[in-house]
A tleap script that builds the chain and sets N, CA, C and O, in Angstrom:
source leaprc.protein.ff14SB
mol = sequence {
  NMET ASP ILE SER PRO SER GLY MET GLN ILE
  ARG CYS ALA ASP PHE ASP MET LEU LYS ALA
  GLY LEU ASP VAL HIE THR ASN ARG ALA GLN
  PHE SER ILE LEU LEU VAL GLY ARG LEU ALA
  TRP VAL GLN THR GLY GLU ASN ASP GLU ASN
  LEU THR GLY TRP GLU PHE ASP VAL GLU THR
  GLY GLU GLU ARG ILE CGLY
}
set mol.1.N position { -16.351 -38.699 76.513 }
set mol.1.CA position { -16.533 -37.477 75.780 }
set mol.1.C position { -17.424 -36.549 76.596 }
set mol.1.O position { -18.415 -36.991 77.177 }
set mol.2.N position { -17.083 -35.284 76.643 }
set mol.2.CA position { -17.853 -34.260 77.339 }
set mol.2.C position { -18.044 -33.114 76.358 }
set mol.2.O position { -17.082 -32.430 76.006 }
set mol.3.N position { -19.280 -32.898 75.912 }
set mol.3.CA position { -19.571 -31.854 74.921 }
set mol.3.C position { -20.388 -30.749 75.588 }
set mol.3.O position { -21.376 -31.027 76.268 }
set mol.4.N position { -19.979 -29.514 75.394 }
set mol.4.CA position { -20.699 -28.363 75.925 }
set mol.4.C position { -20.739 -27.285 74.842 }
set mol.4.O position { -20.067 -27.417 73.820 }
set mol.5.N position { -21.516 -26.223 75.051 }
set mol.5.CA position { -21.573 -25.154 74.034 }
set mol.5.C position { -20.229 -24.493 73.753 }
set mol.5.O position { -20.033 -23.930 72.677 }
set mol.6.N position { -19.300 -24.555 74.709 }
set mol.6.CA position { -18.019 -23.881 74.517 }
set mol.6.C position { -16.907 -24.805 74.031 }
set mol.6.O position { -15.805 -24.334 73.748 }
set mol.7.N position { -17.163 -26.090 73.929 }
set mol.7.CA position { -16.124 -27.007 73.461 }
set mol.7.C position { -16.404 -28.426 73.909 }
set mol.7.O position { -17.513 -28.748 74.335 }
set mol.8.N position { -15.388 -29.277 73.809 }
set mol.8.CA position { -15.559 -30.658 74.244 }
set mol.8.C position { -14.227 -31.248 74.660 }
set mol.8.O position { -13.159 -30.770 74.277 }
set mol.9.N position { -14.322 -32.300 75.456 }
set mol.9.CA position { -13.156 -33.061 75.880 }
set mol.9.C position { -13.337 -34.477 75.379 }
set mol.9.O position { -14.433 -35.032 75.463 }
set mol.10.N position { -12.268 -35.071 74.856 }
set mol.10.CA position { -12.322 -36.438 74.369 }
set mol.10.C position { -11.185 -37.214 75.019 }
set mol.10.O position { -10.038 -36.768 75.020 }
set mol.11.N position { -11.511 -38.370 75.567 }
set mol.11.CA position { -10.486 -39.280 76.076 }
set mol.11.C position { -10.412 -40.454 75.116 }
set mol.11.O position { -11.419 -41.121 74.878 }
set mol.12.N position { -9.246 -40.715 74.567 }
set mol.12.CA position { -9.117 -41.816 73.621 }
set mol.12.C position { -7.763 -42.497 73.802 }
set mol.12.O position { -6.784 -41.876 74.216 }
set mol.13.N position { -7.734 -43.777 73.485 }
set mol.13.CA position { -6.502 -44.548 73.594 }
set mol.13.C position { -5.630 -44.374 72.356 }
set mol.13.O position { -4.418 -44.583 72.414 }
set mol.14.N position { -6.241 -43.993 71.239 }
set mol.14.CA position { -5.519 -43.880 69.974 }
set mol.14.C position { -5.667 -42.460 69.447 }
set mol.14.O position { -6.734 -42.087 68.961 }
set mol.15.N position { -4.604 -41.666 69.538 }
set mol.15.CA position { -4.641 -40.262 69.137 }
set mol.15.C position { -4.560 -40.093 67.619 }
set mol.15.O position { -4.736 -38.984 67.115 }
set mol.16.N position { -4.293 -41.186 66.878 }
set mol.16.CA position { -4.146 -41.101 65.424 }
set mol.16.C position { -5.388 -40.544 64.743 }
set mol.16.O position { -5.273 -39.842 63.738 }
set mol.17.N position { -6.586 -40.844 65.275 }
set mol.17.CA position { -7.824 -40.333 64.700 }
set mol.17.C position { -7.811 -38.801 64.674 }
set mol.17.O position { -8.247 -38.194 63.696 }
set mol.18.N position { -7.318 -38.185 65.730 }
set mol.18.CA position { -7.289 -36.726 65.806 }
set mol.18.C position { -6.104 -36.144 65.048 }
set mol.18.O position { -6.228 -35.093 64.418 }
set mol.19.N position { -4.959 -36.814 65.102 }
set mol.19.CA position { -3.766 -36.304 64.418 }
set mol.19.C position { -3.952 -36.223 62.912 }
set mol.19.O position { -3.389 -35.336 62.270 }
set mol.20.N position { -4.724 -37.125 62.340 }
set mol.20.CA position { -4.907 -37.148 60.890 }
set mol.20.C position { -5.515 -35.847 60.373 }
set mol.20.O position { -5.182 -35.414 59.269 }
set mol.21.N position { -6.401 -35.214 61.147 }
set mol.21.CA position { -7.043 -33.988 60.692 }
set mol.21.C position { -6.543 -32.732 61.374 }
set mol.21.O position { -7.162 -31.676 61.248 }
set mol.22.N position { -5.430 -32.821 62.097 }
set mol.22.CA position { -4.918 -31.701 62.877 }
set mol.22.C position { -4.096 -30.757 62.014 }
set mol.22.O position { -3.200 -31.183 61.284 }
set mol.23.N position { -4.413 -29.469 62.106 }
set mol.23.CA position { -3.628 -28.419 61.462 }
set mol.23.C position { -2.792 -27.762 62.559 }
set mol.23.O position { -3.330 -27.031 63.390 }
set mol.24.N position { -1.490 -28.015 62.567 }
set mol.24.CA position { -0.634 -27.528 63.652 }
set mol.24.C position { -0.476 -26.004 63.642 }
set mol.24.O position { -0.086 -25.422 64.655 }
set mol.25.N position { -0.768 -25.361 62.533 }
set mol.25.CA position { -0.634 -23.901 62.454 }
set mol.25.C position { -1.813 -23.188 63.097 }
set mol.25.O position { -1.647 -22.111 63.670 }
set mol.26.N position { -2.993 -23.771 63.010 }
set mol.26.CA position { -4.183 -23.142 63.585 }
set mol.26.C position { -4.651 -23.833 64.861 }
set mol.26.O position { -5.543 -23.336 65.549 }
set mol.27.N position { -4.045 -24.989 65.180 }
set mol.27.CA position { -4.425 -25.786 66.353 }
set mol.27.C position { -5.894 -26.210 66.291 }
set mol.27.O position { -6.580 -26.244 67.313 }
set mol.28.N position { -6.368 -26.530 65.093 }
set mol.28.CA position { -7.733 -27.014 64.864 }
set mol.28.C position { -7.647 -28.387 64.209 }
set mol.28.O position { -6.702 -28.689 63.480 }
set mol.29.N position { -8.646 -29.205 64.483 }
set mol.29.CA position { -8.675 -30.546 63.903 }
set mol.29.C position { -10.052 -30.825 63.327 }
set mol.29.O position { -11.067 -30.379 63.862 }
set mol.30.N position { -10.072 -31.559 62.246 }
set mol.30.CA position { -11.321 -32.013 61.658 }
set mol.30.C position { -11.331 -33.532 61.740 }
set mol.30.O position { -10.416 -34.196 61.254 }
set mol.31.N position { -12.388 -34.082 62.366 }
set mol.31.CA position { -12.493 -35.525 62.538 }
set mol.31.C position { -13.963 -35.893 62.681 }
set mol.31.O position { -14.817 -35.028 62.876 }
set mol.32.N position { -14.241 -37.167 62.584 }
set mol.32.CA position { -15.614 -37.664 62.707 }
set mol.32.C position { -15.747 -38.487 63.975 }
set mol.32.O position { -14.838 -39.228 64.350 }
set mol.33.N position { -16.893 -38.348 64.630 }
set mol.33.CA position { -17.202 -39.180 65.786 }
set mol.33.C position { -18.614 -39.724 65.616 }
set mol.33.O position { -19.452 -39.098 64.967 }
set mol.34.N position { -18.871 -40.866 66.189 }
set mol.34.CA position { -20.186 -41.484 66.149 }
set mol.34.C position { -20.763 -41.445 67.551 }
set mol.34.O position { -20.165 -41.982 68.484 }
set mol.35.N position { -21.913 -40.818 67.709 }
set mol.35.CA position { -22.615 -40.768 68.982 }
set mol.35.C position { -23.900 -41.565 68.853 }
set mol.35.O position { -24.628 -41.430 67.869 }
set mol.36.N position { -24.172 -42.383 69.834 }
set mol.36.CA position { -25.422 -43.123 69.867 }
set mol.36.C position { -26.182 -42.643 71.092 }
set mol.36.O position { -25.687 -42.739 72.215 }
set mol.37.N position { -27.371 -42.132 70.877 }
set mol.37.CA position { -28.166 -41.610 71.976 }
set mol.37.C position { -29.638 -41.935 71.783 }
set mol.37.O position { -30.068 -42.380 70.719 }
set mol.38.N position { -30.395 -41.697 72.848 }
set mol.38.CA position { -31.834 -41.927 72.818 }
set mol.38.C position { -32.540 -40.593 73.009 }
set mol.38.O position { -32.223 -39.837 73.928 }
set mol.39.N position { -33.497 -40.309 72.135 }
set mol.39.CA position { -34.284 -39.092 72.260 }
set mol.39.C position { -35.114 -39.194 73.530 }
set mol.39.O position { -35.989 -40.054 73.626 }
set mol.40.N position { -34.854 -38.329 74.505 }
set mol.40.CA position { -35.513 -38.399 75.806 }
set mol.40.C position { -36.756 -37.517 75.877 }
set mol.40.O position { -37.742 -37.893 76.511 }
set mol.41.N position { -36.723 -36.354 75.236 }
set mol.41.CA position { -37.872 -35.466 75.267 }
set mol.41.C position { -37.816 -34.481 74.101 }
set mol.41.O position { -36.752 -34.219 73.541 }
set mol.42.N position { -38.978 -33.944 73.750 }
set mol.42.CA position { -39.104 -32.922 72.703 }
set mol.42.C position { -40.032 -31.841 73.221 }
set mol.42.O position { -41.071 -32.134 73.813 }
set mol.43.N position { -39.658 -30.598 72.997 }
set mol.43.CA position { -40.482 -29.469 73.413 }
set mol.43.C position { -40.578 -28.500 72.247 }
set mol.43.O position { -39.571 -28.176 71.616 }
set mol.44.N position { -41.781 -28.040 71.963 }
set mol.44.CA position { -41.976 -27.080 70.878 }
set mol.44.C position { -41.588 -25.689 71.361 }
set mol.44.O position { -42.044 -25.235 72.410 }
set mol.45.N position { -40.746 -25.023 70.588 }
set mol.45.CA position { -40.325 -23.676 70.927 }
set mol.45.C position { -41.013 -22.666 70.017 }
set mol.45.O position { -42.008 -22.973 69.360 }
set mol.46.N position { -40.464 -21.461 69.996 }
set mol.46.CA position { -41.020 -20.405 69.158 }
set mol.46.C position { -40.681 -20.666 67.694 }
set mol.46.O position { -39.705 -21.352 67.392 }
set mol.47.N position { -41.481 -20.123 66.795 }
set mol.47.CA position { -41.244 -20.207 65.348 }
set mol.47.C position { -41.089 -21.645 64.860 }
set mol.47.O position { -40.235 -21.937 64.022 }
set mol.48.N position { -41.912 -22.531 65.384 }
set mol.48.CA position { -41.893 -23.947 64.988 }
set mol.48.C position { -40.546 -24.625 65.204 }
set mol.48.O position { -40.192 -25.551 64.473 }
set mol.49.N position { -39.789 -24.167 66.209 }
set mol.49.CA position { -38.542 -24.824 66.569 }
set mol.49.C position { -38.848 -25.992 67.489 }
set mol.49.O position { -39.836 -25.971 68.223 }
set mol.50.N position { -38.011 -26.995 67.448 }
set mol.50.CA position { -38.141 -28.119 68.358 }
set mol.50.C position { -36.879 -28.224 69.201 }
set mol.50.O position { -35.777 -28.346 68.666 }
set mol.51.N position { -37.040 -28.176 70.509 }
set mol.51.CA position { -35.934 -28.373 71.436 }
set mol.51.C position { -35.931 -29.848 71.815 }
set mol.51.O position { -36.990 -30.425 72.061 }
set mol.52.N position { -34.765 -30.457 71.864 }
set mol.52.CA position { -34.695 -31.884 72.159 }
set mol.52.C position { -33.698 -32.159 73.276 }
set mol.52.O position { -32.722 -31.429 73.446 }
set mol.53.N position { -33.951 -33.197 74.020 }
set mol.53.CA position { -33.039 -33.686 75.046 }
set mol.53.C position { -32.649 -35.111 74.701 }
set mol.53.O position { -33.500 -35.915 74.317 }
set mol.54.N position { -31.376 -35.429 74.835 }
set mol.54.CA position { -30.853 -36.737 74.457 }
set mol.54.C position { -30.191 -37.389 75.651 }
set mol.54.O position { -29.569 -36.712 76.469 }
set mol.55.N position { -30.323 -38.710 75.754 }
set mol.55.CA position { -29.659 -39.483 76.796 }
set mol.55.C position { -28.580 -40.344 76.155 }
set mol.55.O position { -28.781 -40.923 75.088 }
set mol.56.N position { -27.434 -40.419 76.821 }
set mol.56.CA position { -26.321 -41.225 76.346 }
set mol.56.C position { -25.945 -42.193 77.458 }
set mol.56.O position { -25.922 -41.821 78.632 }
set mol.57.N position { -25.655 -43.417 77.092 }
set mol.57.CA position { -25.196 -44.392 78.076 }
set mol.57.C position { -23.778 -44.039 78.487 }
set mol.57.O position { -22.928 -43.739 77.649 }
set mol.58.N position { -23.537 -44.082 79.793 }
set mol.58.CA position { -22.204 -43.836 80.320 }
set mol.58.C position { -21.721 -45.127 80.956 }
set mol.58.O position { -22.423 -45.718 81.777 }
set mol.59.N position { -20.542 -45.564 80.588 }
set mol.59.CA position { -19.990 -46.789 81.160 }
set mol.59.C position { -19.787 -46.598 82.656 }
set mol.59.O position { -19.344 -45.539 83.103 }
set mol.60.N position { -20.112 -47.622 83.419 }
set mol.60.CA position { -19.932 -47.538 84.864 }
set mol.60.C position { -18.450 -47.593 85.192 }
set mol.60.O position { -17.667 -48.249 84.505 }
set mol.61.N position { -18.087 -46.903 86.238 }
set mol.61.CA position { -16.693 -46.881 86.651 }
set mol.61.C position { -15.836 -45.912 85.865 }
set mol.61.O position { -14.625 -45.859 86.078 }
set mol.62.N position { -16.423 -45.147 84.966 }
set mol.62.CA position { -15.664 -44.201 84.162 }
set mol.62.C position { -15.339 -42.965 84.995 }
set mol.62.O position { -16.214 -42.411 85.661 }
set mol.63.N position { -14.080 -42.535 84.955 }
set mol.63.CA position { -13.672 -41.330 85.643 }
set mol.63.C position { -14.220 -40.120 84.889 }
set mol.63.O position { -14.049 -40.018 83.674 }
set mol.64.N position { -14.868 -39.214 85.594 }
set mol.64.CA position { -15.442 -38.026 84.954 }
set mol.64.C position { -14.759 -36.790 85.485 }
set mol.64.O position { -14.442 -36.699 86.671 }
set mol.65.N position { -14.535 -35.839 84.598 }
set mol.65.CA position { -13.892 -34.583 84.966 }
set mol.65.C position { -14.888 -33.459 84.697 }
set mol.65.O position { -15.520 -33.422 83.641 }
set mol.66.N position { -15.025 -32.548 85.652 }
set mol.66.CA position { -15.900 -31.399 85.439 }
set mol.66.C position { -17.250 -31.550 86.058 }
set mol.66.O position { -18.083 -30.650 85.950 }
savepdb mol mol.pdb
quit
């Protein structure tokens, strides 16, 4: 999975998870994903905002695009 502010890419062996929530007229899908990450850092921003950085384990040998 590759998530960015403009969108995301998902590689999956079973497309049924995405097809179940896909609206073919609008080309949008609603689905759930589970992400497991570790809070790596926290920084206090303006107006009592908290900026956070997260680390995710990446399987070794995984092909990455981008």
